[in-house]
C-alpha positions as CSV (number, residue, x, y, z in Angstrom):
1,L,-27.3,13.1,-41.2
2,V,-26.2,10.0,-43.0
3,V,-23.9,12.3,-45.2
4,L,-22.7,14.5,-42.3
5,T,-21.2,11.5,-40.7
6,S,-19.6,9.9,-43.5
7,F,-17.9,13.2,-43.9
8,T,-17.0,13.0,-40.2
9,A,-15.5,9.8,-40.7
10,L,-12.8,11.5,-42.8
11,F,-11.5,12.9,-39.4
12,F,-10.0,9.3,-38.7
13,A,-8.2,9.3,-42.0
14,K,-4.5,9.8,-41.8
15,F,-4.1,11.1,-45.5
16,G,-3.8,14.7,-44.8
17,I,-5.9,15.7,-47.9
18,F,-8.7,14.0,-46.5
19,S,-8.6,14.6,-43.0
20,S,-8.2,18.3,-43.9
21,M,-11.1,18.0,-46.0
22,A,-13.6,16.7,-43.1
23,P,-14.1,20.1,-41.0
24,G,-15.0,22.1,-44.3
25,L,-17.7,19.1,-45.8
26,V,-19.2,18.7,-42.0
27,I,-20.0,22.7,-41.9
28,C,-21.4,22.7,-45.7
29,V,-23.5,20.0,-45.1
30,G,-24.5,21.0,-41.8
31,V,-25.4,24.3,-42.8
32,M,-27.5,23.1,-45.8
33,M,-29.5,20.7,-44.3
34,L,-30.5,23.9,-41.7
35,A,-31.2,25.7,-44.9
36,A,-33.2,22.8,-46.2
37,L,-35.5,22.4,-42.9
38,T,-35.9,26.2,-42.4
39,L,-35.3,28.4,-45.3
40,V,-36.9,26.3,-48.3
41,P,-39.9,25.6,-46.8
42,A,-40.5,29.3,-45.8
43,L,-39.4,30.5,-49.3
44,V,-42.0,27.8,-50.8
45,S,-44.8,29.2,-48.5
46,I,-44.6,32.6,-49.2
47,T,-44.2,31.8,-53.2
48,G,-46.9,29.4,-52.5
49,T,-47.8,27.4,-56.4
50,K,-45.9,30.3,-58.3
51,V,-42.8,28.1,-57.2
52,F,-43.9,25.6,-60.2
53,W,-44.1,28.0,-62.9
54,P,-44.6,27.7,-65.6
55,S,-45.4,24.1,-65.1
56,K,-49.3,23.6,-64.4
57,A,-48.7,19.9,-64.5
58,W,-49.2,19.6,-60.6
59,K,-52.8,20.8,-60.9
60,S,-54.2,17.2,-62.3
61,K,-52.8,13.8,-62.6
62,S,-52.0,12.6,-66.2
63,L,-53.9,9.5,-67.4
64,T,-50.7,8.5,-69.3
65,P,-48.7,5.9,-67.5
66,S,-45.2,7.5,-66.8
67,V,-42.0,5.2,-66.9
68,S,-41.8,5.5,-63.2
69,K,-45.0,4.0,-62.9
70,R,-44.6,1.3,-65.6
71,I,-41.1,0.5,-63.4
72,G,-43.3,0.4,-59.9
73,K,-45.8,-2.1,-61.6
74,L,-42.7,-4.4,-63.2
75,I,-41.2,-4.5,-59.5
76,A,-44.5,-5.4,-57.6
77,R,-45.0,-8.2,-60.6
78,R,-41.8,-9.7,-60.8
79,P,-39.6,-8.6,-57.4
80,A,-37.2,-11.7,-57.5
81,T,-36.7,-11.1,-61.2
82,V,-35.7,-7.7,-60.7
83,T,-33.7,-8.3,-57.7
84,G,-31.9,-11.3,-59.5
85,G,-30.8,-9.2,-62.2
86,V,-29.9,-5.8,-60.5
87,I,-27.6,-8.0,-58.2
88,L,-26.3,-9.9,-61.2
89,L,-25.4,-7.0,-63.1
90,L,-23.6,-4.9,-60.1
91,L,-21.5,-8.5,-59.4
92,I,-21.0,-8.6,-63.2
93,L,-19.5,-4.9,-63.1
94,G,-17.7,-5.2,-59.8
95,A,-15.8,-8.3,-60.9
96,F,-13.5,-5.7,-62.8
97,V,-12.3,-4.6,-59.0
98,L,-10.0,-7.4,-59.6
99,S,-8.2,-5.9,-62.2
100,Y,-7.8,-2.6,-60.5
101,K,-4.3,-1.1,-60.2
102,G,-3.6,2.5,-58.2
103,D,-1.6,4.4,-60.5
104,F,1.1,7.5,-59.4
105,S,2.5,8.0,-63.0
106,S,0.3,10.5,-64.4
107,F,1.5,12.9,-61.5
108,S,4.7,12.8,-63.8
109,K,3.2,13.6,-67.0
110,P,2.7,17.1,-67.8
111,P,-0.3,18.5,-69.8
112,K,0.0,17.9,-73.6
113,H,1.4,20.6,-75.9
114,T,3.2,22.4,-73.3
115,Q,6.8,23.5,-73.5
116,S,7.0,21.6,-69.6
117,A,6.1,18.6,-71.5
118,T,8.1,18.9,-74.5
119,G,10.9,19.2,-72.2
120,Y,10.0,16.2,-70.1
121,N,9.9,14.1,-72.8
122,A,13.1,15.2,-74.5
123,M,15.0,14.7,-71.1
124,V,13.3,10.8,-70.6
125,A,14.6,10.1,-74.0
126,A,18.0,10.8,-73.5
127,F,18.6,10.3,-69.9
128,P,17.1,7.9,-67.3
129,A,13.4,8.3,-66.4
130,G,14.5,8.5,-62.9
131,L,16.3,11.7,-63.4
132,S,13.2,13.6,-62.7
133,N,12.8,12.8,-59.0
134,P,16.3,10.8,-57.7
135,V,15.9,8.8,-54.8
136,R,17.4,10.5,-51.8
137,V,18.7,8.5,-49.5
138,Y,19.7,10.5,-46.3
139,V,22.2,9.7,-43.2
140,S,21.9,11.4,-39.8
141,G,24.1,10.7,-36.4
142,N,26.4,11.7,-34.0
143,V,29.8,10.6,-36.0
144,K,31.8,12.8,-38.6
145,L,30.9,11.5,-42.1
146,T,33.4,10.8,-44.4
147,A,33.4,9.6,-48.1
148,P,35.2,6.5,-47.3
149,L,32.4,6.1,-44.8
150,L,29.9,6.4,-47.0
151,A,31.2,4.3,-49.9
152,P,29.8,1.0,-48.8
153,L,26.2,2.3,-49.0
154,Q,26.9,4.0,-52.6
155,Q,28.2,0.9,-53.6
156,K,25.7,-1.1,-52.0
157,L,22.5,1.2,-53.6
158,A,24.6,1.3,-57.1
159,K,24.1,-3.1,-57.7
160,T,20.4,-3.0,-56.0
161,T,17.2,-3.3,-58.7
162,G,16.3,-0.7,-60.0
163,V,19.0,2.0,-59.5
164,A,20.9,3.4,-62.9
165,S,23.1,5.1,-61.3
166,V,24.3,6.8,-57.7
167,A,25.7,10.4,-57.3
168,S,28.7,11.1,-54.9
169,A,27.5,11.7,-51.2
170,V,26.6,15.4,-50.2
171,I,27.7,16.0,-46.6
172,A,26.6,18.9,-44.5
173,P,28.9,21.4,-43.1
174,S,28.3,19.4,-39.9
175,G,29.5,16.3,-40.8
176,T,26.8,14.7,-39.1
177,Q,24.3,14.7,-42.0
178,A,24.7,13.2,-45.6
179,S,22.6,12.6,-48.8
180,I,22.8,10.4,-51.4
181,S,20.8,10.5,-55.1
182,A,20.0,7.8,-56.8
183,I,18.9,7.8,-60.0
184,L,15.8,5.1,-61.0
185,K,15.7,3.3,-64.3
186,E,12.0,3.8,-64.0
187,N,9.7,6.7,-64.3
188,P,9.5,7.7,-60.6
189,Y,5.9,7.2,-60.2
190,S,5.5,3.9,-62.3
191,T,4.5,0.4,-60.2
192,T,8.0,-0.7,-61.3
193,A,9.9,2.1,-59.3
194,I,7.4,1.8,-56.4
195,A,8.2,-1.9,-56.1
196,D,11.6,-1.3,-56.2
197,V,12.3,1.3,-53.6
198,T,9.6,-0.5,-51.4
199,G,11.6,-3.8,-51.5
200,P,15.1,-3.7,-52.6
201,I,16.2,-0.1,-52.4
202,R,15.0,0.4,-48.7
203,A,16.3,-3.0,-47.9
204,A,19.6,-2.3,-49.5
205,A,19.8,0.9,-47.6
206,H,18.9,-0.2,-43.9
207,N,21.3,-3.4,-44.3
208,V,24.4,-1.3,-44.1
209,R,25.6,0.0,-40.9
210,I,27.3,3.2,-40.9
211,A,28.8,3.7,-37.2
212,G,25.3,3.3,-35.9
213,D,23.8,6.1,-37.8
214,Q,20.2,6.2,-39.3
215,V,19.4,5.9,-43.0
216,Y,16.5,7.2,-44.5
217,V,14.9,6.8,-48.0
218,G,13.3,9.5,-49.2
219,G,12.3,10.9,-52.2
220,A,9.2,11.3,-54.4
221,T,8.9,7.2,-54.7
222,S,9.5,6.8,-51.2
223,L,6.9,9.3,-50.6
224,I,4.5,7.7,-52.9
225,V,5.4,4.4,-51.0
226,D,4.0,5.8,-47.9
227,M,1.2,7.2,-49.5
228,K,-0.1,4.1,-50.5
229,A,0.3,2.7,-47.2
230,V,-1.6,5.5,-45.8
231,T,-4.6,5.3,-47.9
232,D,-4.9,1.8,-47.9
233,R,-5.3,1.8,-43.9
234,D,-7.8,4.5,-44.4
235,L,-9.8,2.8,-46.7
236,R,-10.2,-0.3,-44.6
237,V,-10.7,2.4,-41.2
238,L,-13.1,4.5,-42.7
239,F,-15.7,2.3,-44.3
240,P,-16.4,0.1,-41.1
241,I,-16.7,3.6,-38.8
242,A,-19.0,5.2,-41.6
243,A,-21.1,1.9,-41.8
244,V,-21.4,1.8,-38.2
245,F,-22.8,5.5,-38.1
246,I,-24.8,4.9,-41.2
247,F,-26.3,1.7,-39.7
248,I,-27.4,3.7,-36.3
249,I,-29.2,6.8,-38.0
250,L,-30.8,4.0,-40.5
251,A,-32.0,1.5,-37.5
252,L,-33.2,5.0,-35.3
253,L,-35.0,6.1,-38.8
254,L,-36.6,3.1,-39.9
255,R,-37.2,1.2,-36.7
256,S,-35.7,-1.7,-38.0
257,L,-32.4,-3.6,-37.8
258,I,-33.1,-5.5,-41.2
259,A,-33.6,-2.9,-43.5
260,P,-30.1,-0.8,-42.9
261,I,-28.5,-4.0,-43.5
262,F,-29.8,-4.3,-46.9
263,L,-29.0,-0.7,-47.5
264,L,-25.3,-1.0,-46.7
265,L,-25.4,-4.2,-49.0
266,G,-26.8,-2.0,-51.7
267,V,-24.2,0.5,-51.3
268,G,-21.2,-2.0,-51.0
269,L,-22.4,-3.7,-54.4
270,G,-22.9,0.1,-55.7
271,Y,-19.3,1.0,-54.7
272,A,-17.9,-2.1,-56.0
273,A,-19.7,-2.2,-59.5
274,T,-18.7,1.5,-59.8
275,L,-14.7,1.0,-58.8
276,G,-15.0,-1.8,-61.5
277,T,-16.7,0.0,-64.2
278,T,-14.0,2.5,-64.1
279,T,-11.5,0.1,-64.1
280,L,-12.9,-1.6,-67.0
281,I,-13.0,2.0,-69.0
282,F,-9.8,3.0,-68.2
283,E,-7.6,0.2,-67.8
284,K,-9.1,-2.4,-70.0
285,I,-10.5,0.0,-72.7
286,G,-8.3,2.9,-72.2
287,N,-5.2,0.9,-71.8
288,A,-4.2,3.1,-68.8
289,P,-1.4,2.1,-66.5
290,G,-4.3,2.0,-63.7
291,L,-6.3,4.9,-61.7
292,I,-4.8,7.5,-59.8
293,F,-4.6,5.9,-56.2
294,F,-6.6,8.6,-54.4
295,I,-10.1,7.3,-56.8
296,P,-11.3,4.6,-54.0
297,L,-11.2,7.6,-51.3
298,F,-12.8,10.2,-53.4
299,M,-15.8,7.9,-54.4
300,Y,-16.0,6.7,-51.0
301,L,-17.0,10.3,-50.0
302,F,-19.7,10.6,-53.0
303,V,-20.8,7.0,-53.9
304,V,-21.1,5.7,-50.5
305,A,-22.2,9.3,-48.8
306,I,-24.7,10.2,-51.7
307,G,-25.5,7.0,-52.7
308,T,-26.8,6.1,-49.2
309,D,-28.7,9.3,-49.3
310,Y,-30.8,8.0,-52.4
311,N,-31.6,5.0,-50.8
312,I,-32.7,6.5,-47.8
313,L,-35.3,8.8,-49.9
314,T,-36.6,5.5,-51.1
315,I,-36.9,3.4,-48.0
316,T,-38.7,6.0,-46.2
317,R,-41.3,6.3,-49.0
318,L,-41.6,2.5,-48.8
319,R,-42.1,3.0,-45.0
320,E,-44.5,5.4,-45.2
321,E,-46.7,3.5,-47.7
322,V,-46.4,0.3,-45.6
323,R,-47.4,2.0,-42.7
324,S,-50.3,3.7,-44.3
325,G,-51.7,-0.4,-44.5
326,R,-50.4,-0.8,-48.0
327,K,-49.2,-4.4,-48.8
328,P,-45.2,-4.3,-49.8
329,D,-46.0,-4.7,-53.4
330,K,-48.2,-2.0,-53.6
331,A,-46.0,-0.1,-51.4
332,A,-42.7,-0.6,-53.6
333,D,-45.4,0.0,-56.9
334,L,-46.3,3.6,-55.3
335,T,-42.6,4.3,-53.8
336,V,-41.2,4.2,-57.4
337,E,-43.9,5.9,-59.0
338,H,-43.6,8.9,-56.7
339,S,-40.3,9.3,-55.7
340,S,-37.9,7.6,-58.5
341,A,-38.2,10.9,-60.2
342,T,-37.0,13.3,-57.5
343,V,-33.8,10.6,-56.8
344,A,-33.2,10.4,-60.8
345,S,-33.3,14.3,-61.0
346,A,-30.8,14.7,-58.3
347,G,-28.5,12.4,-59.7
348,L,-28.5,13.7,-62.9
349,I,-27.6,16.9,-61.6
350,L,-24.5,15.6,-59.3
351,A,-23.3,13.2,-62.5
352,A,-23.3,16.0,-64.5
353,T,-21.6,18.3,-62.4
354,F,-18.7,15.8,-62.0
355,G,-19.1,14.7,-65.7
356,S,-18.0,18.2,-66.5
357,L,-14.4,17.4,-65.0
358,L,-13.9,14.7,-68.6
359,L,-13.5,18.6,-69.9
360,G,-10.4,19.4,-68.5
361,G,-8.2,16.9,-70.7
362,I,-6.2,16.4,-67.7
363,S,-6.0,12.5,-66.9
364,F,-6.6,12.5,-62.8
365,L,-9.8,14.7,-63.4
366,S,-11.0,12.4,-66.0
367,Q,-10.8,9.6,-64.1
368,M,-12.5,11.3,-61.1
369,G,-15.0,13.0,-62.4
370,S,-16.0,9.3,-64.4
371,A,-15.6,7.5,-61.5
372,I,-18.2,10.0,-59.5
373,A,-20.5,10.5,-62.3
374,I,-20.7,6.5,-62.6
375,G,-21.4,6.0,-59.1
376,V,-24.1,8.7,-58.6
377,L,-25.7,7.3,-62.1
378,L,-25.6,3.4,-60.7
379,A,-27.4,4.9,-57.3
380,A,-30.1,7.0,-58.3
381,F,-31.0,4.7,-62.0
382,V,-30.4,1.4,-60.5
383,I,-30.1,0.7,-56.6
384,A,-32.4,3.0,-55.5
385,P,-35.2,2.7,-58.1
386,F,-34.7,-1.1,-58.7
387,L,-32.9,-2.8,-56.1
388,I,-34.3,-1.2,-52.9
389,P,-37.9,-1.6,-54.0
390,S,-37.9,-5.3,-55.3
391,I,-35.5,-6.3,-52.2
392,S,-38.5,-5.0,-50.0
393,V,-41.5,-7.1,-51.9
394,V,-39.2,-10.3,-51.6
395,L,-38.6,-9.8,-47.9
396,G,-42.3,-8.5,-47.0
397,Y,-42.9,-7.2,-44.0
398,K,-39.8,-8.9,-42.4
399,I,-37.7,-6.1,-43.8
400,W,-39.3,-3.9,-41.0
401,W,-38.0,-6.1,-38.0
402,P,-38.4,-5.6,-35.3
403,G,-40.7,-2.3,-35.6
404,H,-43.8,-2.4,-38.1
405,R,-46.2,-5.2,-37.8
406,P,-48.4,-5.7,-41.0
407,T,-52.1,-4.7,-40.4
408,K,-55.0,-7.2,-41.0
409,N,-56.7,-5.4,-43.6
410,A,-53.4,-4.1,-46.0
411,K,-54.7,-1.8,-48.5
412,K,-54.5,-3.0,-51.9
413,T,-54.6,0.5,-53.6
């Protein structure tokens, strides 16, 4: 339900690529949930213990302490140290978010060693970089447009920061529509070109009055400016909506108002650490001009939704152990021992799936695959097995308020 509602929040996105993904994702998760609750248990019931073939480990308990068991005991003994250490790690990684820059330039670069790449490089070497996608200034109105009438607009654009040259106006047969092409000095997808169009070029176009006609700035760079504004708005809107949905579901599931807060804080730290780590790898180490602009939203899809899913697997097991009468430290110990392997396996599968995008050799796929793989690994191997159990020990029974109350004779084993 948490994953389902996280994807449902995409219906509120204004960016078409994400709002159009919402129905398919919601239906997909709904069908998978139905199959997990009906088909899978039925198949396991029919197959019996043969489902574990060829392993026979389920028949007996090993006397050798597993890695997860050692981790569980560490968390039970030193919960405050583990909590502080994990939070510090996530904050350090998250600090690199301050260097994050959205990048659109990768869309202008064809795949290496192709005819399109050779042609693009030759064009950039001989002409202004903006020739590949000029800014289009459109004039629309009710009066007949003429070259002299449009001349002030052309002259103003030609003197504007970031403009290399301006072509003659093209007037439509109706005479009430015209188009002027402005060649940018910089790559149309670069941050410099985006800043030029956002500020001086749009200002110049809108400040020249032509008999009351409307002037619009279009083209690829102008489109990017508007897309950036929409994605920034979607990030501000989607996170609070998803947080409210997730909080309500977790509060009902756990009968607690405190535990959901710490789960959401953990997911938030994981998101920041993921974006910071990806920024560190590609911008600081790889010298990329920035991360593809939609990476933060794609991270929301998987890091927030799936990361919360892993935390739920951990927190529900914690609640079961505490409700059975075990003390918080022992409950955390057993939870890590018995649930961390499941979370780790799920995380590895998903991280490997997205990590395979690195093999494509395409910049934005590499960034997207890396970002989601990093986020999933942090959720599965750091937040779910370390942070959530250790916080539950530090807070003790308070984390379950107002639901669970400690029993008088809490179990020690």
